[in-house]
N, C-alpha and C positions, 0 to 999 in steps of 0.2 A: 518394423519390429524391434524394439530393443531386447537385448539378451536377459533371457531370466535368472539370476544369480544369485547362490545363496545368501549373499550376503541382501541381494531386494526380497527375497523371500522372505527371513528375519526381519528385513521394517515395516513389512506388513502387516505379519506377527505379532508385530512389537503395538503396532500400532490399531490393531484391530482386538487383537486378540483371539483370535483363530486361528484352527491349527492348521500344520505347516504345509499337509497335500491342497487343501482347501485354500488357501493364498496363494499355492504355486497354479492350482487352476485358475483363480481370479486373474492371476498377470499375464496368465498366458490368454486368458478368452478378451481379456482388456489391451493385450499387445505390448504389456511390458510398463505399461502406463500405471503407473503406481496410483496415483490419484484419482482414474479410471477405474481402477480396480475397486477403494475403499466407496467410490461413489455407485457400483454397480453390487458391492455386498450391502450395502445400505437399502438402496431399491427395491433389492431383492427380500430384505428382512433380513440377514443373517448376520448382522449388528444387533442387539438389542441391548438397553439399559439392563434390561431386568440379569441378562446374559452377565453384564459382569461384574454386577455386586460382590458376587467371592473372588474376584479378582484381586489380589492386595496391592493397595495403593499407598506407597512409602514416598513417593519424590512430592515433590507438589512446590509449592509458595508460599511463604508471609507476606500478610498485606497489614498495614496500619492505617488511621484515618484518625488524627488529631487535633487539637487545639491547644490553646496553652492550659486549659482546666482540665482535659479529660482526652481518653483515647478508646479506640480498641484495636486490640489484637488477633489478630485469624490467622487460622494454618487448614490451607484447604489443601487436599493431597491428588495425586494421577498416581498413576502406574511408570508413569516414564518422564525422566529430565525432558526429551523432548519436547510432551505435548504441554510441560510448564510453559516453555521459549515460547508457544504462540500465542495466537490473536485471539482468540476463541475462548482458552482457557484464562488469559491475562485477563478477558473483558467479562468472564465470570466472578474473577474473585475480586476486580474493579467493584462490579455492580454488590457483590457480597456484602464487601467492609464497610461500601459507602452505606448501606440498609440498614445494618447494624448497629452503625454511627448515629444514623439519624432515630433509629428509633430507639435508644440506648438499652440495647438487648445488655445483657449481663450473663447470658448462656446459651450454647449453642444450639440447643434444639429447637429452636421458637424458626431460625435462623432457619437450618436443616427442612422445619417443616413449610416456611412461604417459599424457599429456594427449590422443592424438587423439582416441580416441573422444568425450571430451568434447566435443574441439574441430566434431568432424563433425555432431554434435547440434546443437552450437549456431550453427552456420554453415547448415544445411538449417533451422533454426527462424527464424531473423532473415534469413538470404537475401542476409549479407552474407561475405565471404571474412575470416576472424581466421587471424592469426598470432601464432607466440609465437618473438617474433624472437629476443631475447639476451637473459642475464643472468650476473650477474658477485658473486661472493662476495667478501667482505670480511670478514678479520678483524684484531684486535690491542688494542693494551692497553685503549683507550678507542675506542668507534665509535659516531659520532652522523651522523643524515639531517635531511635534508629535502625534505620533497614539495611543491611550487608546482602547484597544483592540480593534475590530475592529467600534466600537458605535461613539469615538467620535475622530475627526481629527482638528489639528491646524496646521498651517503655518504664521510663523514670519518673515516680511520686518524690519530688520535693515539698518540705515546711519553708519558706522563703528562695533565697536567690532569684533565677532568671530563667529561660527557657534554655537559652546557650548554655549555662550549665548541667542543666539536665540531661540535654542531647549530648554533651561531654562526656558524662558519666555513664549514659547508654552505649557509646560505642565503646566504652574500658568495657562491660559489663557484657557484650559481645564476644570482646576480641577474649575476656578469660572466664566467662562462664565460672561466677563464684556460689555454691552452695548455700552460700547465709550472707544476712544485712550485717547482721554483727557476733562477733565471738559467743556474746551471751546465747544466740539462738543455736549453737551447735549444742547435740543433745550428749549428755554423760558415756553414752552408751556408744561415738562415734568416736567419742577423746579413749574410751578404754580397747574401746582396738586399735586407734593410732598406738598407743602406749604400747601394744601385745606386740604388735606390725614393727616398730622398732625396736623393744627386744630380743625379736626371732632374730630380725636382720642384723643385727650387730652384738650378737651372743658372744662372739671370739673376741671385740674389741673392749668389751664390760665385764668379763671374764679375769673377777681378780680384783676389780676394784674395788673401793670405800665405796660406802653407799651412798654416803652425802656427793660423790661425785658423778656416779651413776646417777642419784635425782637428780643433778644439774643437766647432764647431760636428755633426759628424758623432759625435762622441761625447756630445755632450749627447742626437743623436735616439738613439743607440742606447742607452744608460742609460732616455729612457722608452718603450724599444719592449720591452728587459728590464723595468720596473716593469710595464709595462700588461701584458706576455705571462704572467709568473711571479707566483703566488698569495701566496708570501712578499713579495713585494715591492709589493703593491696596497695600496691606501688603504680600509682596514675601509668597507664600505658604510651600518654604524652610526656610525662615528667616524671620518672622513676623516683628523683629526690623530695617526692612528696606523698602520701598515702591518699587515698580516696575521699577518706572519712573526712581529713585535713581539708582539702581541695575544697570540700562543700563547707567547711566551716568559714573559709578564710571569702567564698561567693555569700554566706550570712545565710548561709542554708543546714538544713538538715536531711538527711537522706529517710523517705517514708518508706519504699519501694520501691521494688523493679521486679518488672515480670519480660522472662528470657525463653523465646521462642526458637525452635528448632526443627528445618522439613524432616519428618519423617522419628523424631523423635521417640525412642520406647518400640516403635514400629518394627518385628521380625518380619525380615526379606525373606522371601522363596529365594534360594539359590537352584534357576535354572541353567542345564547343559544343552546345549540345540543341537549339539554331537548326538548324545544318548537320544533326545526325541527323533530327530531327523533317521537314525536308526532302528528305531521300533516304528514309525511310521512306516520305514519300507520293508520291514519285517511283515507286518500285519500287510502290506499291501498283495506280498508274494502269495498269502495263505488262500 
């Protein structure tokens, strides 16, 4: 019988979402075999998909299915990064993105509905909450994509150019994550906020300087801000001597749009304190 260590209990808890004491008992019954413990818990009905629905899923994977004219980018979430690397989860993600692409879906809702039975079966098997979170369909004259591992995905649509150029620009977006495509898309409010921040941070430097000098300093900062925030004004990661907009123009293209997905973006992750939970469970057991 393998030793029932705290690390083993913690792993089973992460994989099943069950309480610490329940996981410890299951491991003891399974002789320390974590896979057998999971199977026993599944067989006894301890792990249920409905029970996992409230668990926050902020890890997972980004998937892309594309041809030269269109693409679907999809985010599917899991509770742990461990599950995101397992074949059961990968197969669910692959089937979901294939379905979304084949059916030309433009919204996650119909995909969520059609994949619900498969999702529930996966949750029951792996003991974690799994959610299809979002998808976007992109179409254009030329469409290229880039996946950075399974955590960041980008799709770029061009007018003119070719797929390789679109893929290069998508790779740049993955590395730099621009907020906007064009400087003209940056709101007046965002520019005013940047001005206010600059003035506050440089209060000592601009104190006593002539108004025209201060104005030029602010213009310089805003120009830099627009370059940092706008894709076409950014220095291309593979060749900083050229801007992304210039790269597209040299390739006979205009960038129409880009879509950037990062796993868990905007999801508030709970902070678990395993030591505190153990202490609480032990205190409750003594009562």
